[in-house]
C-alpha positions as CSV (number, residue, x, y, z in Angstrom):
1,M,40.2,46.5,9.8
2,D,40.6,42.9,11.2
3,A,42.2,44.2,14.4
4,I,39.5,46.6,15.1
5,L,36.8,43.8,14.5
6,L,38.5,41.7,17.0
7,I,39.2,44.2,19.7
8,S,35.3,45.3,19.3
9,L,34.5,41.7,19.4
10,I,36.2,40.6,22.5
11,V,36.0,44.0,24.6
12,G,32.1,44.6,23.2
13,A,30.8,41.3,23.7
14,T,32.4,41.2,27.4
15,A,30.8,44.6,28.2
16,L,27.4,43.3,27.3
17,L,27.7,40.1,29.0
18,S,28.7,41.9,32.2
19,V,25.6,43.5,32.5
20,P,23.3,40.6,33.6
21,L,26.2,38.9,35.2
22,G,26.4,42.3,37.5
23,R,22.7,41.8,38.2
24,Y,23.2,38.1,39.1
25,M,26.1,38.7,41.3
26,R,24.1,41.4,43.3
27,W,21.5,38.9,43.7
28,A,24.1,36.3,44.7
29,M,26.3,38.6,46.9
30,D,23.6,40.6,48.6
31,P,20.2,39.0,49.1
32,A,17.0,40.7,50.0
33,A,17.8,40.3,53.8
34,P,21.0,42.2,53.9
35,G,24.1,40.0,55.6
36,R,21.7,36.9,55.9
37,P,23.7,33.7,54.6
38,H,21.8,31.1,52.6
39,G,20.7,28.3,54.9
40,L,23.2,25.9,53.4
41,F,26.1,28.3,54.0
42,A,25.1,28.6,57.4
43,R,24.9,25.2,58.1
44,I,28.3,24.7,56.6
45,A,30.3,27.5,58.5
46,G,28.1,27.5,61.6
47,P,27.2,30.6,63.8
48,A,30.5,32.2,62.5
49,A,28.7,32.8,59.1
50,T,25.9,34.6,60.8
51,A,27.2,37.2,62.9
52,E,26.9,40.6,61.6
53,Q,30.3,42.3,61.4
54,G,31.7,45.9,61.4
55,W,34.6,46.8,59.2
56,K,37.2,45.8,62.0
57,A,35.7,42.2,62.6
58,Y,35.0,42.0,58.7
59,A,38.8,42.6,58.1
60,L,40.2,40.5,61.0
61,T,38.2,37.5,59.7
62,L,39.3,38.2,56.2
63,L,43.0,38.3,57.4
64,G,42.9,35.2,59.6
65,F,41.2,33.3,57.1
66,N,43.8,34.3,54.5
67,A,46.7,33.6,57.0
68,L,45.1,29.7,57.4
69,M,45.0,29.5,53.6
70,F,48.7,30.8,53.5
71,V,49.7,28.0,55.9
72,A,47.7,25.1,54.4
73,V,49.3,26.1,50.9
74,V,53.0,26.2,52.4
75,A,52.2,22.9,53.9
76,I,51.0,21.3,50.8
77,L,53.9,22.6,48.7
78,S,56.5,21.8,51.4
79,L,55.3,18.1,51.2
80,Q,54.5,17.4,47.7
81,Q,56.9,14.8,47.1
82,V,55.2,12.6,49.8
83,L,51.5,13.6,49.2
84,P,49.3,11.6,46.5
85,L,48.7,12.5,43.0
86,N,52.1,12.8,41.7
87,P,52.5,10.4,39.0
88,D,55.6,12.3,37.7
89,A,57.4,12.0,40.9
90,M,58.0,15.8,41.5
91,A,60.5,16.5,43.9
92,A,60.6,19.2,46.9
93,L,60.7,22.6,46.1
94,D,63.2,25.2,47.6
95,P,62.0,27.0,50.8
96,S,61.8,30.4,49.3
97,L,60.1,29.1,46.2
98,V,57.4,27.8,48.5
99,F,57.1,31.2,50.5
100,N,56.8,32.9,47.1
101,T,54.3,30.7,45.6
102,A,52.1,30.7,48.6
103,A,52.4,34.3,48.9
104,S,51.7,34.5,45.3
105,F,48.6,32.2,45.0
106,V,46.9,33.5,48.5
107,T,47.2,37.0,47.1
108,N,45.4,36.3,43.9
109,T,48.7,37.4,42.1
110,N,50.0,34.1,40.8
111,L,53.6,35.4,40.1
112,Q,55.1,32.2,38.9
113,H,59.1,31.7,39.5
114,Y,58.5,28.3,38.3
115,S,57.2,26.1,35.5
116,G,54.3,24.0,36.8
117,E,54.7,20.9,34.6
118,A,58.3,20.6,35.8
119,S,57.9,21.5,39.3
120,M,54.2,20.7,40.6
121,S,52.5,17.6,41.3
122,Y,48.6,17.3,40.6
123,F,48.0,17.4,44.2
124,S,49.9,20.8,44.2
125,Q,48.1,22.1,41.4
126,L,44.5,21.2,42.4
127,G,44.6,21.0,46.3
128,A,46.9,24.2,47.1
129,L,47.2,26.3,43.7
130,M,43.8,25.7,42.0
131,W,41.9,25.8,45.2
132,M,43.6,29.1,46.1
133,Q,42.6,30.6,42.7
134,F,38.9,30.1,43.8
135,V,39.3,31.4,47.3
136,S,41.4,34.4,46.7
137,A,39.3,35.8,44.0
138,A,36.3,35.1,46.3
139,T,37.9,37.3,48.9
140,G,38.2,40.1,46.7
141,I,34.5,40.1,45.8
142,A,33.7,39.7,49.1
143,A,35.8,42.6,50.1
144,L,33.8,44.9,47.5
145,T,30.6,43.6,48.8
146,A,31.3,44.7,52.0
147,L,32.6,48.4,51.0
148,A,29.3,48.5,49.0
149,R,27.2,47.7,51.8
150,G,28.8,50.2,53.9
151,L,28.7,53.0,51.6
152,A,24.9,52.1,51.1
153,G,24.2,53.0,54.6
154,R,23.7,49.4,56.0
155,A,24.3,49.1,59.9
156,T,26.9,46.5,59.3
157,M,29.1,45.1,56.6
158,G,27.6,41.6,56.5
159,N,29.9,38.8,57.3
160,F,33.2,37.6,55.6
161,L,32.6,33.9,55.7
162,S,29.2,33.9,54.5
163,D,30.4,36.5,51.5
164,L,33.4,34.0,50.7
165,Q,31.0,31.2,50.3
166,R,28.6,33.2,48.2
167,A,31.4,34.6,45.8
168,A,32.9,30.8,45.5
169,F,30.1,28.6,45.3
170,L,27.3,31.2,43.5
171,V,29.6,33.2,41.3
172,L,32.9,31.6,40.5
173,L,32.0,27.9,40.6
174,P,29.1,28.2,38.2
175,L,31.2,30.1,35.7
176,A,34.2,28.2,35.8
177,L,32.2,24.8,35.1
178,V,31.0,26.6,32.0
179,V,34.3,27.8,30.9
180,A,36.2,24.4,31.8
181,L,33.7,22.7,29.3
182,L,34.1,25.3,26.8
183,L,37.7,24.6,26.9
184,A,37.7,21.1,27.1
185,F,35.4,20.7,23.9
186,G,37.8,23.3,22.5
187,G,41.0,20.6,22.8
188,V,42.3,21.5,26.2
189,P,43.5,18.5,28.0
190,M,41.6,17.4,31.1
191,T,43.1,14.3,32.6
192,L,44.6,12.8,35.9
193,G,47.0,10.8,33.7
194,G,50.6,11.7,33.9
195,S,53.2,12.7,31.3
196,V,53.2,10.6,28.0
197,S,56.2,9.5,25.9
198,V,56.2,9.6,22.1
199,A,58.3,9.4,19.1
200,T,58.5,12.4,16.9
201,L,58.2,12.4,13.3
202,E,62.0,12.3,13.3
203,G,62.0,9.2,15.4
204,A,63.1,11.3,18.5
205,A,61.8,10.7,22.0
206,Q,59.7,13.4,23.7
207,T,57.9,13.5,26.9
208,I,54.7,15.4,26.9
209,A,53.4,17.0,29.9
210,R,49.5,17.0,30.5
211,G,46.9,17.0,33.1
212,P,43.8,18.7,34.5
213,V,44.3,21.8,32.6
214,A,41.0,22.6,31.3
215,A,39.6,23.2,35.1
216,F,42.8,24.9,36.1
217,V,42.7,27.4,33.0
218,A,39.0,28.1,33.7
219,I,39.3,29.6,37.1
220,K,42.7,31.1,36.3
221,Q,41.1,33.3,33.8
222,L,37.7,34.2,35.5
223,G,39.3,35.0,38.8
224,T,41.9,37.3,37.4
225,N,44.5,34.6,38.9
226,G,46.9,34.2,35.7
227,G,48.7,31.3,37.1
228,G,49.5,28.7,34.0
229,F,49.2,25.2,34.4
230,F,52.4,25.1,32.0
231,G,55.4,27.5,32.2
232,P,54.6,29.3,28.9
233,N,51.0,30.0,30.1
234,S,48.3,30.6,27.7
235,T,51.0,30.5,25.1
236,H,51.1,26.9,25.2
237,P,49.0,25.1,22.8
238,F,47.5,22.9,25.4
239,E,46.2,25.7,27.3
240,N,45.3,27.6,24.3
241,P,44.8,25.4,21.4
242,T,42.6,27.3,18.9
243,F,41.3,30.9,17.9
244,W,38.0,30.2,19.8
245,T,39.6,29.0,23.1
246,N,41.7,32.0,22.7
247,A,38.6,34.1,22.3
248,V,36.9,32.5,25.2
249,E,39.9,33.0,27.6
250,M,40.4,36.7,26.6
251,I,36.4,37.4,27.4
252,A,37.0,35.4,30.7
253,L,39.8,37.7,31.7
254,I,37.5,40.8,31.9
255,L,33.9,39.5,32.4
256,I,33.8,39.5,36.4
257,P,35.8,42.4,36.7
258,M,33.5,44.3,34.5
259,A,30.3,43.0,36.3
260,C,31.8,43.8,39.6
261,V,31.3,47.6,38.6
262,W,27.5,47.1,38.0
263,M,27.1,44.9,41.0
264,F,28.6,47.6,43.3
265,G,26.3,50.2,41.5
266,R,23.2,48.1,42.3
267,I,24.2,47.3,45.9
268,V,24.8,51.1,46.6
269,G,21.5,51.9,44.7
270,R,23.1,54.2,42.2
271,P,23.4,52.5,38.7
272,K,24.1,55.7,36.9
273,H,27.1,56.3,39.1
274,A,28.2,52.8,38.2
275,R,27.8,53.6,34.3
276,V,30.0,56.7,34.8
277,V,32.9,54.7,36.4
278,F,32.5,51.9,33.9
279,L,32.8,54.1,31.1
280,V,35.7,55.8,32.8
281,M,37.5,52.5,33.0
282,L,36.6,51.6,29.5
283,A,38.0,54.7,28.1
284,F,41.5,54.0,29.7
285,L,41.2,50.4,28.4
286,T,40.4,51.4,25.2
287,V,43.2,54.0,25.0
288,K,45.8,51.3,26.1
289,V,44.6,48.6,23.6
290,A,44.8,51.1,20.8
291,G,48.2,52.1,22.0
292,A,49.7,48.5,22.3
293,V,48.0,47.6,18.9
294,T,49.6,50.7,17.3
295,F,52.9,50.5,18.9
296,E,53.4,46.7,18.0
297,S,52.4,47.2,14.3
298,A,55.9,48.5,13.9
299,P,58.6,45.7,13.2
300,T,61.0,44.7,15.7
301,V,64.4,45.5,15.5
302,A,65.5,42.2,16.5
303,F,64.9,41.1,12.9
304,A,65.9,44.6,11.2
305,N,69.3,42.6,9.6
306,L,67.5,39.3,8.8
307,P,66.1,38.7,5.5
308,I,62.5,38.2,6.9
309,A,59.6,40.2,5.4
310,Q,57.8,42.4,8.4
311,D,54.8,43.8,6.8
312,V,52.5,42.7,9.5
313,G,53.8,43.7,12.7
314,N,56.1,42.7,15.1
315,L,55.7,38.7,15.1
316,E,58.7,38.1,17.6
317,G,57.4,36.3,20.7
318,K,53.7,35.8,19.4
319,E,51.5,32.9,18.5
320,L,51.7,32.7,14.6
321,R,48.4,31.2,14.7
322,F,46.6,34.3,16.0
323,G,48.7,37.0,14.5
324,A,50.2,40.4,15.8
325,T,47.0,41.8,17.3
326,T,46.2,39.3,19.6
327,G,49.3,39.5,21.8
328,P,49.2,43.0,22.6
329,L,45.4,43.0,23.0
330,W,46.1,40.1,25.7
331,A,48.9,41.9,27.3
332,V,46.6,45.0,28.2
333,L,43.7,42.9,29.1
334,T,45.7,40.7,31.3
335,T,47.3,43.8,33.2
336,A,44.2,46.1,33.0
337,T,42.7,43.3,35.4
338,S,45.4,42.2,37.4
339,N,45.0,38.6,35.7
340,G,48.7,38.0,34.7
341,S,48.2,35.1,32.2
342,V,50.1,35.9,28.9
343,G,49.3,35.1,25.4
344,A,52.7,36.7,24.0
345,M,56.2,36.7,25.5
346,H,56.0,40.2,27.0
347,D,59.8,40.6,26.9
348,S,59.5,40.5,22.9
349,L,57.0,43.6,22.7
350,N,58.1,46.6,21.1
351,P,59.3,49.2,23.8
352,L,56.3,51.2,23.9
353,T,53.9,48.4,23.4
354,G,55.6,47.1,26.9
355,L,54.8,50.3,28.4
356,M,51.0,49.6,28.0
357,P,50.9,46.7,30.4
358,M,52.9,48.6,32.9
359,I,50.5,51.5,32.9
360,G,47.7,49.0,33.4
361,M,49.4,47.6,36.7
362,W,50.5,51.0,38.0
363,L,46.9,52.4,37.8
364,S,45.6,48.9,38.9
365,E,41.8,50.0,38.3
366,T,40.9,49.4,34.7
367,Y,39.0,47.4,35.3
368,G,41.5,45.6,37.8
369,G,41.3,42.5,39.9
370,V,38.3,40.9,40.8
371,G,36.3,42.8,43.3
372,V,39.7,45.0,44.3
373,G,39.6,46.6,40.9
374,M,36.6,48.5,41.9
375,V,37.9,49.0,45.4
376,N,41.0,50.6,44.0
377,M,38.8,52.9,41.9
378,F,37.1,54.0,45.2
379,L,40.3,55.3,46.5
380,Y,40.5,57.4,43.1
381,I,37.0,58.4,43.5
382,L,37.6,59.9,47.1
383,V,40.6,61.8,45.9
384,A,38.6,63.4,43.1
385,V,35.7,64.2,45.2
386,F,37.7,65.6,47.8
387,V,39.8,67.8,45.1
388,A,36.6,68.9,43.7
389,G,34.9,70.0,47.0
390,M,37.9,71.8,47.8
391,M,37.8,73.5,44.6
392,V,34.3,74.7,45.3
393,G,34.8,75.8,49.0
394,R,32.7,73.1,50.4
395,T,33.0,69.7,52.5
396,P,33.2,67.1,50.1
397,E,30.7,64.4,50.0
398,Y,30.3,60.8,48.3
399,L,26.9,59.2,48.3
400,G,25.5,61.1,51.2
401,H,29.1,60.6,53.4
402,R,31.3,63.5,54.4
403,V,34.9,63.0,53.2
404,E,37.2,64.5,55.7
405,G,40.8,64.5,56.5
406,R,41.0,61.1,58.1
407,E,39.5,59.2,55.0
408,V,41.4,61.2,52.6
409,K,44.8,60.5,54.6
410,L,43.7,56.7,54.5
411,A,43.1,56.8,50.7
412,I,46.6,58.5,50.0
413,M,48.3,56.0,52.3
414,A,46.7,53.2,50.1
415,L,47.7,54.9,46.7
416,A,51.2,55.8,47.9
417,A,51.9,52.4,49.3
418,H,51.4,51.0,45.6
419,A,54.0,53.5,44.2
420,L,56.6,52.9,47.2
421,F,56.6,49.1,46.9
422,I,57.0,49.5,42.8
423,L,59.9,52.1,42.7
424,G,61.4,51.1,46.0
425,G,61.8,47.7,44.9
426,T,62.9,48.5,41.7
427,A,65.5,51.0,42.8
428,L,67.1,48.6,45.5
429,F,67.2,45.7,42.8
430,A,68.5,47.7,40.2
431,A,71.4,49.1,42.3
432,T,72.4,45.6,43.6
433,S,73.7,42.4,42.5
434,W,70.2,40.9,43.6
435,G,68.7,42.3,40.5
436,A,71.6,43.3,38.0
437,D,73.1,39.5,38.3
438,T,69.6,38.1,37.3
439,L,69.1,40.3,34.0
440,N,69.5,38.8,30.6
441,N,69.6,42.3,28.8
442,A,71.7,45.5,29.8
443,G,70.3,49.1,29.8
444,P,66.7,50.3,29.8
445,H,65.4,47.0,28.6
446,G,67.0,45.4,31.8
447,F,65.7,48.2,33.9
448,S,62.3,47.5,32.3
449,E,62.5,43.9,33.3
450,I,63.0,44.8,37.1
451,L,60.4,47.4,37.0
452,Y,57.8,45.3,35.5
453,E,58.5,42.4,38.2
454,F,57.9,44.8,40.9
455,S,54.8,46.4,39.3
456,S,53.2,42.9,38.7
457,A,54.0,42.0,42.4
458,A,52.5,45.0,43.7
459,A,49.5,45.0,41.5
460,N,48.9,41.4,42.3
461,N,49.1,40.8,38.6
462,G,51.8,38.1,38.2
463,S,52.8,38.6,34.6
464,G,56.2,38.8,33.8
465,F,58.5,40.6,31.2
466,E,60.8,37.3,31.4
467,G,64.2,37.3,30.4
468,L,64.8,37.6,34.2
469,G,66.1,34.8,36.5
470,D,63.9,35.4,39.1
471,N,63.9,32.0,41.1
472,T,66.5,33.1,43.5
473,T,66.1,33.7,47.0
474,P,66.1,37.6,47.1
475,W,63.6,37.7,44.2
476,N,61.3,35.1,45.9
477,I,61.6,36.8,49.4
478,A,61.1,40.4,48.2
479,T,58.3,39.9,45.7
480,G,56.8,37.5,48.2
481,L,56.6,40.4,50.7
482,V,55.2,43.0,48.2
483,M,52.5,40.8,47.0
484,L,51.2,39.8,50.6
485,L,51.6,43.7,51.8
486,M,50.0,45.0,48.6
487,R,47.1,42.7,48.7
488,F,45.8,43.4,52.2
489,I,46.7,47.2,52.6
490,P,44.6,48.1,49.6
491,I,42.0,45.9,51.1
492,I,42.0,47.1,54.8
493,L,42.3,50.7,54.3
494,P,39.1,51.0,52.3
495,L,37.3,49.2,54.5
496,A,38.5,51.3,57.0
497,I,37.4,54.4,55.1
498,V,34.2,52.9,54.8
499,G,34.0,52.0,58.7
500,S,34.7,55.9,59.4
501,F,32.0,57.1,57.3
502,M,29.5,54.4,58.7
503,A,30.2,55.9,62.2
504,K,29.2,59.4,60.9
505,R,25.6,60.8,60.3
506,R,25.1,60.8,56.8
507,A,24.5,64.1,55.1
508,A,21.5,65.0,53.1
509,E,22.1,65.7,49.4
510,S,21.3,69.1,48.1
511,A,21.8,71.3,45.1
512,G,25.4,72.1,46.3
513,T,26.5,68.4,46.4
514,L,28.9,67.2,43.8
515,G,27.2,65.1,41.4
516,V,28.6,61.8,40.6
517,E,26.4,60.5,37.8
518,D,27.4,62.9,35.1
519,A,30.0,63.3,32.5
520,T,31.6,66.0,34.6
521,F,32.3,64.0,37.4
522,G,33.5,61.3,34.9
523,V,36.1,63.7,33.3
524,M,37.3,64.9,37.0
525,L,37.8,61.2,38.0
526,A,40.0,60.7,34.8
527,I,42.1,63.5,35.4
528,V,42.9,62.6,38.8
529,V,43.7,59.1,37.5
530,V,46.1,60.5,35.0
531,I,47.6,63.1,37.1
532,F,48.4,60.7,40.0
533,G,49.7,58.0,37.6
534,A,51.8,60.3,35.4
535,L,53.2,62.1,38.4
536,T,54.2,59.1,40.0
537,F,55.6,56.6,37.5
538,F,56.5,58.9,34.5
539,P,60.2,59.2,35.6
540,A,60.5,55.3,35.9
541,A,59.0,54.8,32.5
542,A,61.3,57.3,31.1
543,L,64.4,55.4,32.6
544,G,62.8,52.2,31.1
545,P,60.6,51.8,27.9
546,V,60.6,55.4,26.8
547,A,64.7,55.2,26.9
548,E,64.7,52.0,25.0
549,H,62.3,53.4,22.4
550,A,64.6,56.5,22.1
551,M,67.6,54.4,21.6
552,L,66.1,52.3,18.6
553,P,67.4,53.3,15.1
């Protein structure tokens, strides 16, 4: 009963909060005069922020801006040892780690092959990583806004630089200020002072890392970034000290991704359609949460031969302050939204519990990353509309746009690329010393660690199974490339699809048009998502978590 109450409180409260936030985001991102930036933003960016853009110009500006940010982050991380705000004298980073970290934060992934308190200066944390947590999240919101404008029948997609500023300053920054204040009042440190040396109660000397943690954690959660200030992420008591900060951080995990669905519905003028999509996402999320909490209620085999009472579920790798429910709940929320922060050690989850986060990353749309989660769902919607249209023998249509072969090919390419990089990378590293020599576990669990790492990179999630020595040149380069490709392929191809729609004359809806605002469409969409995910990833799941579960005594 306590578990049901906690889950209902977190998920239910966030769903309710997302409705007014979605209305506000529509106002912030798509003002009454379409595409026209606020005066201040126009003065900041100049003429570049006022020009209306088609899909190609929008996509090129998005790519160019992120390329510049990548170069800036590489420069800061490479020179952190000589830059200011380095009170703990952090040394230079390995070049492959610099590449991986820059790729990670530019792509909103925040996969960390390092521990922040032991590797990064405050300048690197704030000037490179925290800055990118705002900018990368804003890029995702901007992409969704442009896609929605195109589907709404606008003449252009707007302007990327204008949308980027709106998302950063009107959406992310105000919310981050509120969450940072709540966390600071809850006991999360907020200081530019360096580490402190103290004497423990036993008389030993201990060095305690600290820093501007509250500000960093706020945008880490809200922007579906996930990169922790400390290596243990939100299992660290300075990132997550109390029950209330734990609740605030979990709500922040899914708040903006949920609101993006409502924003999309308002921009395209189809709020009932958004409601159907929201409920399909919520149904998948509920199933995963229920599965994870149920599977984790079983005791861990690791303690089977020890004189330890196991009547409250698997507590291995969990915050004992929060019990056995919060860990799997956080694991599902963080992978459903491509956040990647952790509230428990995923490597310690029971096998089938560990499968639930993987499913979230494989589907990558419940509710997905900020902005891009709804973009990914758009791809599934197109496939569902196409299949339904073929079943009734008429040209498929979506919101007045004819869905033809070119659009479906692009959608399938985007969905197939996701599977290709996950399964291809896993196969390569599982079959070579690049992956095999970095494992701390043999058999199916070791395979799951490799599978999880590539799933996390391809889904721009950033969480890790751990138990994996991943700070090596092969891992850094491979996951870095996967993160970059799988950040921008699923953004550019949907923009190209909508650009194709915009170039064609819109079709008038008739009695034969497939409705997208009823339960029938919701069921069809859910079936397409399940079939695509099951057919693509079930064999890999069978070799990893399912096989590990079958081997348990």
